[in-house]
C-alpha positions in Angstrom: 16.2 -108.4 -42.7 14.9 -106.6 -45.7 14.0 -102.9 -45.7 10.4 -102.0 -45.7 9.2 -100.5 -49.0 7.8 -97.1 -48.5 4.8 -95.6 -50.4 5.9 -93.0 -52.9 3.7 -90.0 -52.2 4.1 -86.3 -51.3 5.2 -85.7 -47.7 2.7 -83.6 -45.8 5.1 -82.3 -43.2 7.3 -79.6 -44.6 10.4 -80.4 -42.5 10.1 -84.2 -43.4 9.8 -83.2 -47.0 13.0 -81.1 -46.8 14.9 -83.9 -45.1 13.7 -86.4 -47.7 14.6 -84.0 -50.5 18.2 -83.5 -49.1 18.8 -87.2 -48.6 17.4 -88.3 -51.9 19.2 -85.5 -53.7 22.5 -86.6 -52.2 21.8 -90.2 -53.2 20.9 -89.2 -56.7 24.0 -87.1 -57.1 26.1 -90.0 -55.8 24.6 -92.4 -58.3 25.2 -89.9 -61.1 28.9 -89.7 -60.1 29.2 -93.5 -59.9 27.6 -93.8 -63.3 30.1 -91.4 -64.8 33.1 -93.0 -63.2 32.1 -96.7 -63.7 30.9 -96.3 -67.3 32.9 -93.3 -68.5 29.6 -91.6 -69.3 29.1 -87.9 -69.6 26.5 -87.1 -66.9 24.7 -83.9 -66.2 22.0 -83.6 -63.5 20.0 -80.5 -62.7 17.6 -80.3 -59.8 15.4 -77.4 -58.6 14.1 -77.6 -55.1 10.5 -76.5 -54.2 12.0 -73.2 -53.1 13.6 -72.7 -56.5 17.2 -73.4 -55.4 19.4 -74.9 -58.1 21.5 -78.0 -57.5 23.6 -79.4 -60.4 26.2 -82.0 -61.1 28.2 -82.7 -64.2 31.0 -85.2 -64.8 32.7 -82.7 -67.1 31.7 -79.3 -68.4 27.9 -78.7 -67.9 28.0 -76.4 -71.0 29.6 -79.0 -73.2 27.1 -81.7 -72.1 24.1 -79.4 -72.6 25.4 -78.3 -76.1 25.8 -82.0 -76.9 22.2 -82.7 -75.7 20.8 -79.8 -77.8 22.9 -80.9 -80.9 21.6 -84.5 -80.4 18.0 -83.5 -80.4 18.4 -81.2 -83.4 19.7 -84.2 -85.5 17.0 -86.8 -84.6 15.1 -88.3 -87.5 11.5 -89.1 -87.6 12.2 -92.6 -86.2 13.8 -91.1 -83.1 17.3 -92.0 -84.1 20.0 -89.4 -84.9 21.8 -89.8 -88.2 25.5 -90.3 -87.3 26.7 -88.3 -90.2 24.4 -85.4 -89.5 25.3 -85.5 -85.8 29.0 -85.5 -86.5 28.6 -82.7 -89.1 26.8 -80.4 -86.7 29.2 -81.2 -84.0 32.1 -80.4 -86.3 30.4 -77.1 -87.3 29.9 -76.2 -83.6 33.6 -76.9 -82.8 34.8 -75.0 -85.9 32.6 -72.0 -84.8 34.0 -72.2 -81.3 37.5 -72.3 -82.7 36.9 -69.3 -84.9 35.3 -67.3 -82.1 38.3 -68.1 -79.8 40.8 -67.2 -82.6 39.0 -63.9 -83.2 39.1 -63.1 -79.5 42.8 -63.9 -79.3 43.5 -61.6 -82.3 41.6 -58.8 -80.6 43.6 -59.4 -77.4 46.7 -59.0 -79.5 45.4 -55.7 -80.9 44.5 -56.9 -84.3 41.2 -56.7 -86.3 39.8 -53.9 -84.0 38.4 -51.8 -86.9 34.8 -52.9 -86.6 34.5 -52.6 -82.8 32.4 -49.9 -81.1 33.8 -47.7 -78.3 31.9 -49.9 -75.8 33.5 -53.1 -77.2 37.0 -51.5 -77.1 36.4 -50.4 -73.5 35.3 -54.0 -72.6 38.4 -55.4 -74.3 40.6 -52.9 -72.5 39.0 -53.9 -69.1 39.6 -57.6 -69.9 43.3 -56.9 -70.7 43.7 -54.8 -67.6 42.2 -57.6 -65.4 44.6 -60.0 -67.1 47.5 -57.8 -66.5 46.6 -57.2 -62.9 46.3 -61.0 -62.4 49.7 -61.6 -64.1 51.4 -58.8 -62.0 50.0 -60.2 -58.7 51.4 -63.7 -59.7 54.8 -62.1 -60.5 54.8 -60.4 -57.1 53.8 -63.7 -55.3 56.7 -65.5 -57.1 59.2 -62.8 -56.2 58.1 -62.8 -52.6 58.4 -66.6 -52.5 61.9 -66.3 -54.1 62.9 -63.7 -51.6 61.7 -65.8 -48.6 63.6 -68.8 -50.0 66.8 -66.7 -50.4 66.4 -65.4 -46.9 66.1 -68.9 -45.6 69.2 -70.0 -47.5 71.0 -66.9 -46.1 70.1 -67.8 -42.6 71.2 -71.4 -43.1 74.5 -70.2 -44.6 75.1 -67.9 -41.6 74.3 -70.7 -39.2 76.6 -73.1 -41.0 79.3 -70.4 -41.2 79.0 -69.8 -37.4 79.1 -73.6 -36.8 82.2 -74.0 -39.0 83.9 -71.0 -37.2 83.2 -72.6 -33.9 84.7 -75.9 -35.1 87.7 -73.9 -36.4 88.2 -72.1 -33.1 88.0 -75.4 -31.2 90.7 -76.8 -33.4 93.1 -73.9 -32.6 92.0 -73.3 -29.1 
């Protein structure tokens, strides 16, 4: 039996509208995920509800997909088609700029090329480094605690095994 086709129009009842929104949104996001998996497509989906709440899905990084979208539209010719060479050139420029920015940030993290930074910039850099150190230190502590627990377990096992062997030794001489 075929499903009855519904008329597409705004729901008058607010609760029915919300239920429809939730169900259709889930279905839309599921289809977007299926499209990305089946076709290896980069998919980004952004939905705002009537209350202004944001729902989004992306098959990879949302920022990368949106950057690619912006880059694509900036290279479209009058006939609506992007020039491949221009698209690749702008994409390469964007990647080179990202690489340069990342390299510069890394040099700053190593304490190099700090001459042009303001006091505020230096304080922000110091805070970033402090947060990184705090995270690293907590990871070290977690690793050490884990190692201590493992060594304690091994010690308990060795004591139990030693006790067992002594018992067997005593039975042999007893």
